[in-house]
C-alpha positions in Angstrom: 89.4 102.6 136.6 89.2 98.8 136.7 90.6 98.7 133.2 93.6 100.9 134.2 94.2 98.8 137.3 94.1 95.6 135.1 96.6 97.1 132.7 98.9 98.2 135.6 98.7 94.6 137.0 99.6 93.1 133.6 102.4 95.7 133.4 103.7 94.8 136.8 103.7 91.0 136.1 105.4 91.5 132.7 108.2 93.6 134.0 108.7 92.5 137.7 108.8 88.7 137.2 112.0 88.8 135.3 113.6 91.0 138.0 112.4 88.6 140.7 113.9 85.7 138.8 117.0 87.8 138.3 117.3 88.5 142.0 116.8 84.9 143.0 119.5 83.7 140.6 121.9 86.4 141.8 121.7 85.1 145.3 122.7 81.7 144.0 125.7 83.0 142.1 129.2 82.6 143.4 129.9 85.3 146.1 133.3 86.1 144.7 131.8 87.8 141.7 131.1 91.5 141.9 127.5 92.7 141.5 128.2 93.9 138.0 129.8 90.6 137.0 126.9 88.7 138.5 124.3 90.7 136.6 126.4 90.4 133.4 126.8 86.6 133.7 123.2 86.0 134.6 121.9 88.3 131.8 124.1 86.5 129.3 122.6 83.1 130.4 119.0 84.3 130.1 119.3 86.3 126.9 122.3 85.0 125.0 120.1 83.0 122.7 118.2 86.1 121.6 121.3 88.1 120.9 122.8 85.3 118.9 119.6 84.9 116.9 119.3 88.6 116.0 123.0 89.0 115.0 123.4 85.5 113.5 125.7 85.6 110.6 124.7 83.7 107.5 127.8 81.8 106.2 128.1 82.2 102.4 131.7 80.9 102.5 134.5 80.3 105.0 135.4 83.9 105.2 132.1 85.4 104.1 129.4 85.8 106.7 126.8 88.5 106.8 124.4 89.2 109.8 120.9 88.4 108.5 119.5 91.6 110.1 122.0 93.6 108.0 120.7 91.9 104.8 117.2 92.9 105.7 118.2 96.5 106.4 120.2 97.0 103.2 117.8 94.9 101.1 114.9 97.1 102.3 116.9 100.3 101.6 117.8 99.1 98.1 114.1 98.3 97.4 112.9 101.7 98.6 115.6 103.5 96.6 114.5 101.9 93.3 110.8 102.0 94.1 110.8 105.7 94.8 113.1 106.4 91.8 116.2 107.4 93.8 114.3 109.9 96.0 117.3 109.8 98.3 119.0 112.0 95.7 116.2 113.7 93.8 114.4 114.7 97.0 117.2 116.4 98.9 116.7 120.0 97.5 113.0 119.9 98.2 113.5 118.4 101.7 115.7 121.4 102.6 113.0 123.8 101.4 110.5 121.9 103.6 112.7 122.2 106.7 113.2 125.9 106.0 109.5 126.5 106.0 109.0 127.4 102.4 105.7 125.3 102.1 104.5 126.0 105.7 101.2 127.6 104.7 100.3 124.8 102.3 101.1 122.1 104.9 99.3 123.9 107.7 96.0 124.6 105.8 96.1 122.4 102.7 96.2 123.6 99.1 92.4 123.6 98.7 91.8 125.7 101.8 94.5 128.3 100.7 93.6 128.6 97.1 90.2 126.9 96.7 86.7 127.7 98.1 86.0 124.7 100.4 83.0 126.2 102.1 79.7 127.4 100.6 79.6 131.1 100.4 83.3 131.5 100.7 85.5 132.0 103.8 87.6 134.8 105.1 91.4 134.5 104.6 92.1 135.4 108.2 89.7 132.7 109.4 91.4 130.1 107.1 94.8 131.0 108.5 93.7 130.5 112.1 93.1 126.9 111.4 96.1 124.5 112.0 97.2 121.1 111.1 97.4 118.2 113.5 100.7 117.8 115.3 102.8 119.1 118.1 106.2 120.2 116.6 107.7 121.8 113.6 109.6 120.1 110.8 112.9 121.3 112.2 112.0 120.2 115.7 110.9 116.7 114.5 114.2 116.4 112.6 116.4 117.4 115.5 114.4 115.2 117.9 115.0 112.2 115.7 118.6 113.2 115.0 119.3 113.4 118.7 118.5 109.7 119.0 120.9 108.7 116.1 123.7 111.3 116.3 125.7 110.2 119.3 128.3 107.9 120.6 128.1 105.8 117.4 129.5 108.8 115.4 132.4 109.2 117.8 133.2 105.7 119.1 131.5 103.5 116.6 133.4 104.9 113.6 136.7 104.3 115.3 135.8 100.7 116.0 134.7 100.2 112.4 137.9 101.6 111.0 140.1 99.6 113.3 138.4 96.4 112.1 137.7 97.3 108.4 140.4 99.8 107.6 139.9 103.1 105.7 137.8 101.4 103.0 135.0 100.9 105.5 134.4 104.7 105.2 133.2 104.3 101.6 130.7 101.6 102.4 129.5 103.5 105.4 128.6 106.4 103.1 126.8 104.0 100.8 124.8 102.8 103.7 123.9 106.3 104.7 122.8 107.2 101.1 120.6 104.1 100.8 119.1 104.6 104.2 117.7 108.0 103.2 115.0 106.1 101.1 114.1 103.9 104.1 113.7 106.9 106.4 111.5 108.6 103.8 109.1 105.7 103.5 108.7 104.9 107.2 108.4 108.5 108.4 105.7 109.2 105.7 103.7 106.3 107.1 104.3 107.4 110.7 102.5 110.7 110.0 99.8 109.1 107.8 98.6 106.6 110.3 99.2 108.5 113.6 96.5 108.9 116.2 95.7 112.4 117.5 94.1 112.7 120.9 91.3 115.2 121.9 93.9 117.4 123.5 96.1 117.4 120.3 98.6 114.9 121.7 100.0 112.7 118.9 100.5 109.0 119.2 102.5 107.6 116.3 105.2 105.3 114.9 105.4 101.8 113.4 102.9 100.4 116.0 100.2 102.4 114.4 101.0 102.1 110.7 101.5 98.3 111.1 98.2 97.8 112.8 96.1 100.4 110.9 97.8 100.3 107.6 97.9 96.5 107.2 94.3 96.4 108.4 93.3 98.5 105.4 94.9 95.8 103.2 93.0 93.0 104.9 96.0 91.9 107.0 94.7 93.2 110.4 95.8 90.1 112.3 99.4 90.2 110.9 99.5 94.0 111.5 98.5 93.6 115.1 101.1 90.9 115.8 103.9 92.9 114.2 102.8 96.1 116.1 102.9 94.3 119.4 106.3 92.8 118.7 107.6 96.2 117.6 106.2 97.9 120.8 107.9 95.4 123.1 111.2 95.8 121.3 111.1 99.6 121.3 110.5 99.6 125.1 113.4 97.2 125.7 115.6 99.3 123.4 114.7 102.5 125.2 115.8 101.1 128.5 119.1 99.6 127.2 120.8 101.0 124.1 118.8 104.2 124.3 119.4 104.7 128.0 121.8 102.6 130.0 124.5 102.4 127.3 124.4 106.2 126.9 124.5 106.9 130.6 127.3 104.3 131.1 129.6 105.8 128.4 129.0 109.4 129.5 129.7 108.5 133.1 132.9 106.6 132.1 134.2 109.5 130.0 133.4 112.0 132.8 135.1 109.9 135.5 138.2 109.2 133.3 138.7 112.8 132.2 138.7 114.1 135.8 140.4 111.1 137.3 137.7 110.6 139.9 138.6 107.6 142.0 135.4 107.4 144.1 133.7 104.0 143.5 130.3 105.7 143.7 131.2 108.5 141.2 129.3 106.7 138.4 126.2 106.4 140.5 126.3 110.1 141.6 126.7 111.1 137.9 123.8 108.9 137.0 121.6 110.6 139.6 122.5 114.0 138.3 121.8 112.9 134.7 118.5 111.3 135.7 117.4 114.6 137.3 118.2 116.5 134.1 116.4 113.9 132.0 113.4 114.0 134.3 113.0 117.7 133.8 112.8 117.3 130.1 110.8 114.0 129.6 108.0 115.1 132.0 107.1 117.8 129.4 106.6 115.3 126.6 107.5 115.7 122.9 107.1 119.5 122.9 109.7 119.9 125.7 111.9 117.2 124.2 111.8 119.0 120.8 112.5 122.4 122.3 115.6 121.0 123.9 116.9 118.9 121.0 116.5 121.8 118.5 119.1 123.7 120.6 121.4 120.9 121.7 121.7 118.9 118.4 122.8 121.8 116.1 125.1 123.1 118.8 126.9 119.9 119.6 127.0 118.7 116.0 128.3 122.1 114.9 131.1 122.1 117.5 132.1 118.6 116.6 132.1 119.2 112.8 133.9 122.5 113.2 136.7 120.8 115.1 136.9 118.1 112.4 137.1 120.8 109.7 139.9 122.6 111.5 141.8 119.3 111.7 141.2 118.6 108.0 142.4 122.1 107.0 145.5 121.7 109.3 146.3 118.5 107.4 145.0 119.5 104.0 148.0 118.1 102.1 147.1 114.6 103.5 143.5 114.7 102.3 144.3 113.2 98.9 146.2 110.4 100.5 143.3 109.7 102.9 140.8 109.6 100.1 143.1 107.3 98.2 143.3 104.9 101.1 139.5 105.0 101.4 138.9 104.0 97.8 141.8 101.6 97.6 140.6 99.9 100.8 137.0 99.9 99.7 137.6 97.7 96.7 140.7 95.7 97.7 140.5 95.1 101.4 144.1 96.2 102.1 144.8 93.0 103.9 141.9 93.3 106.3 140.4 90.0 107.6 137.8 88.9 105.1 139.2 91.1 102.4 136.8 93.2 100.4 133.8 91.5 101.9 135.1 92.2 105.4 135.6 95.8 104.7 132.1 96.1 103.0 130.4 94.5 105.9 132.0 96.7 108.5 131.2 99.9 106.6 127.6 99.0 105.8 127.0 97.7 109.3 128.3 100.9 110.9 126.4 103.1 108.6 123.1 101.2 108.9 123.4 100.8 112.6 124.3 104.5 113.2 121.4 106.1 111.3 118.8 103.5 112.3 117.2 103.7 108.8 114.8 100.8 108.6 114.6 100.3 112.3 111.4 102.5 112.5 112.3 104.4 115.6 112.6 107.8 113.9 109.0 107.5 112.6 107.9 107.9 116.2 109.4 111.3 116.5 108.5 112.5 113.0 104.8 111.5 113.5 104.4 114.4 115.9 105.0 117.0 113.2 102.4 119.7 112.3 101.4 119.0 108.7 98.5 117.9 106.5 100.8 116.1 104.1 102.5 113.0 105.5 105.1 112.9 102.6 106.4 116.3 103.6 107.8 114.8 106.8 109.1 111.8 104.8 111.2 114.2 102.8 112.5 115.9 105.9 113.4 112.6 107.4 115.6 111.5 104.5 118.0 114.2 105.6 118.8 112.3 108.8 121.0 109.5 107.4 122.8 112.1 105.3 123.6 114.3 108.3 124.3 111.4 110.7 126.3 109.1 108.4 127.4 110.9 105.2 128.5 114.1 107.1 129.3 113.4 110.7 130.5 109.8 110.5 132.6 110.6 107.5 134.1 113.6 109.3 135.2 111.4 112.1 136.6 108.8 109.7 138.7 111.4 107.8 140.1 112.8 111.0 141.1 109.3 112.2 142.6 108.3 108.9 144.6 111.5 108.4 146.0 111.8 111.9 146.8 108.1 111.9 149.0 108.5 108.7 151.6 110.3 110.8 150.6 109.5 114.3 150.2 105.7 114.0 147.7 105.6 116.9 146.2 102.3 115.8 146.7 99.4 113.4 144.1 98.6 110.8 142.7 95.1 111.2 143.0 95.1 115.0 139.8 96.0 116.8 140.1 98.7 119.5 137.9 98.4 122.6 137.7 102.1 123.5 136.5 104.0 120.4 136.0 107.3 122.3 139.5 107.3 123.5 140.9 106.7 120.1 138.9 109.5 118.6 139.9 111.8 121.5 143.6 110.9 120.8 143.1 111.8 117.1 141.5 115.2 117.9 144.0 116.0 120.6 146.9 115.5 118.2 145.9 118.6 116.4 143.8 120.5 118.9 145.4 120.0 122.4 142.9 119.7 125.2 140.0 118.9 122.8 139.3 115.8 124.9 137.6 118.1 127.4 135.3 119.4 124.7 134.8 115.9 123.4 133.7 114.8 126.9 131.1 117.5 127.0 130.0 116.5 123.5 129.7 112.8 124.6 127.6 113.8 127.6 125.4 116.0 125.5 125.1 113.3 122.8 124.2 110.8 125.5 121.7 113.2 127.1 119.9 114.0 123.8 119.8 110.3 122.8 118.2 109.4 126.2 115.5 112.0 126.1 114.5 111.0 122.5 114.6 107.3 123.2 112.4 107.9 126.3 109.8 109.3 124.0 110.2 106.3 121.7 109.8 103.8 124.6 106.9 105.8 126.0 105.0 105.5 122.7 105.5 101.7 122.7 104.4 101.6 126.4 101.2 103.6 125.7 100.4 101.3 122.8 100.6 98.2 124.9 99.2 99.5 128.2 97.0 102.4 127.3 97.1 106.2 127.8 96.9 107.7 131.2 99.0 109.7 133.7 99.5 106.7 136.0 100.7 104.5 133.1 103.0 107.3 131.9 104.5 107.8 135.4 105.3 104.1 135.8 107.3 104.2 132.5 109.1 107.4 133.3 110.1 106.2 136.8 111.5 103.0 135.4 113.4 104.9 132.7 115.0 107.2 135.2 116.0 104.2 137.4 117.8 102.7 134.4 119.7 105.9 133.9 121.2 105.5 137.4 121.8 101.7 136.9 123.5 102.3 133.6 125.9 104.8 135.1 126.8 102.6 138.0 127.5 99.1 136.6 129.5 97.4 133.9 126.9 96.5 131.3 128.3 93.9 128.9 125.6 91.4 128.0 122.9 93.8 129.1 123.9 96.1 126.2 124.2 93.2 123.8 120.6 92.3 124.6 119.3 95.8 124.3 121.0 96.3 121.0 119.5 93.1 119.8 116.1 94.4 120.8 116.6 97.6 118.8 117.6 95.8 115.7 114.8 93.2 116.2 112.5 96.2 115.4 113.8 95.9 111.8 111.8 92.8 111.1 108.2 93.9 111.8 109.0 97.4 110.5 110.5 96.4 107.1 107.8 93.9 106.5 105.1 96.5 107.1 106.7 99.3 105.1 107.3 97.1 102.1 103.6 96.1 102.1 102.5 99.7 102.5 104.8 101.4 99.9 101.8 102.1 97.5 100.4 104.3 100.3 103.7 106.2 100.5 103.7 106.7 96.8 100.2 108.1 96.8 101.1 110.5 99.6 104.2 111.7 97.8 102.1 112.3 94.6 99.5 114.3 96.6 102.1 116.5 98.3 104.2 117.2 95.2 100.9 118.1 93.3 100.0 120.5 96.1 103.3 122.4 96.2 103.5 122.6 92.4 100.0 124.1 92.3 101.0 126.5 95.1 104.1 127.6 93.2 102.2 128.0 90.0 99.5 130.1 91.6 102.2 132.3 93.3 103.9 133.0 90.0 100.5 134.0 88.5 
């Protein structure tokens, strides 16, 4: 009990002191500013250095600057692609088979238990099949839980912003980023399962915190692993409160209020309270409850959105060749966009990499909860995420925007828009009148699913730092729900810049760890492929 109280004390000091300093500074701020403006200005003063550092652009020439964090993300993805012999392409068919449950028995019991004789005197088949692998959710549930955190407002609003800056050519590089990111997801999610902790009650604790500390310790780098794990845990908690929570709630509330023309100044807060209540119902149940919700919401909302995009594409089928021509022409020429070819490339790669979070390490937390005896099986499942998120959904959005803009002229390429959701809504409405209502529902569902998944990510980082216990858990969940209401009620500005910086600061410890541990990933892939090949051979015989 003393240990728990000590941890709670440390927790309180860690998270309350900044708020006390915040409150004191706010009282000293000019009274003419609104509360939102004060918070935004103060947060910018305190955290601007961190944001600038994470998103610092390395100047290669006068018109050629690349954010260093983007170089790390793409560089890591290229390394994993070559190291694993283009598994982002060769592993797709097998990954679909894994998700469909084709190898479920092998993964649940292990190849030796199914087809060997692991116990003296033999074992009864029915007894063997009563055994189960560690884990809490199925492959499909783990996939949808992770997808719910990445498929969201970035696919709707982010793509529109990327196109407005980089033009149609940004779409091509966005797809490239998605394809390369598949290898990153494979590597980090395999490690997430391999090095997870499983509690006495079957609860799974996993993610980069564990493979950084445990995996690097195996390589004689325990000190480095511990430091990287703590850094990652701090960043994932901050990201869960900001980009994974407040930003989602803020955008959903704004879309809801705008659609229905609600003039009440407190409408955002009331929306936030309602959203927080719904989030509370789900996150109290843990990853099993989260997975059971996301496995229904994600396919439904993604299906509705993609179906609408397909309808628009068919309605404008004669313009598709022209749109594809604009994409390829812009990808390799720049079409007059600021920065030319490099500017277009950076916008596309940045949107793709930031949308699917490949290399960030967050998805490994959700995937670590899967039921399997073979970590590489979940790595194969995870590589589908960037494909679904970026190659399919983001590309659908981009094609709709490009095609409808050919005749509609809704926006000019090279001039950044500030309201990406509104631009996408305008494009969809031009072909499907009234679709903005459905889009608003989609935005709210996207935001809701993202919040519940990121609550789990943040909770895992919280547990790693402060321990496992009901009181510790409750503190985090209450804080998370408070931030839902706050995010819905205020203008975020610099708060979101900071939280986004925290999310992408996760890239540094994660990529370092995964690169050092790739031999372990390779060994797990070899073990899993050997197992399923043996099972397939024995089934044929």
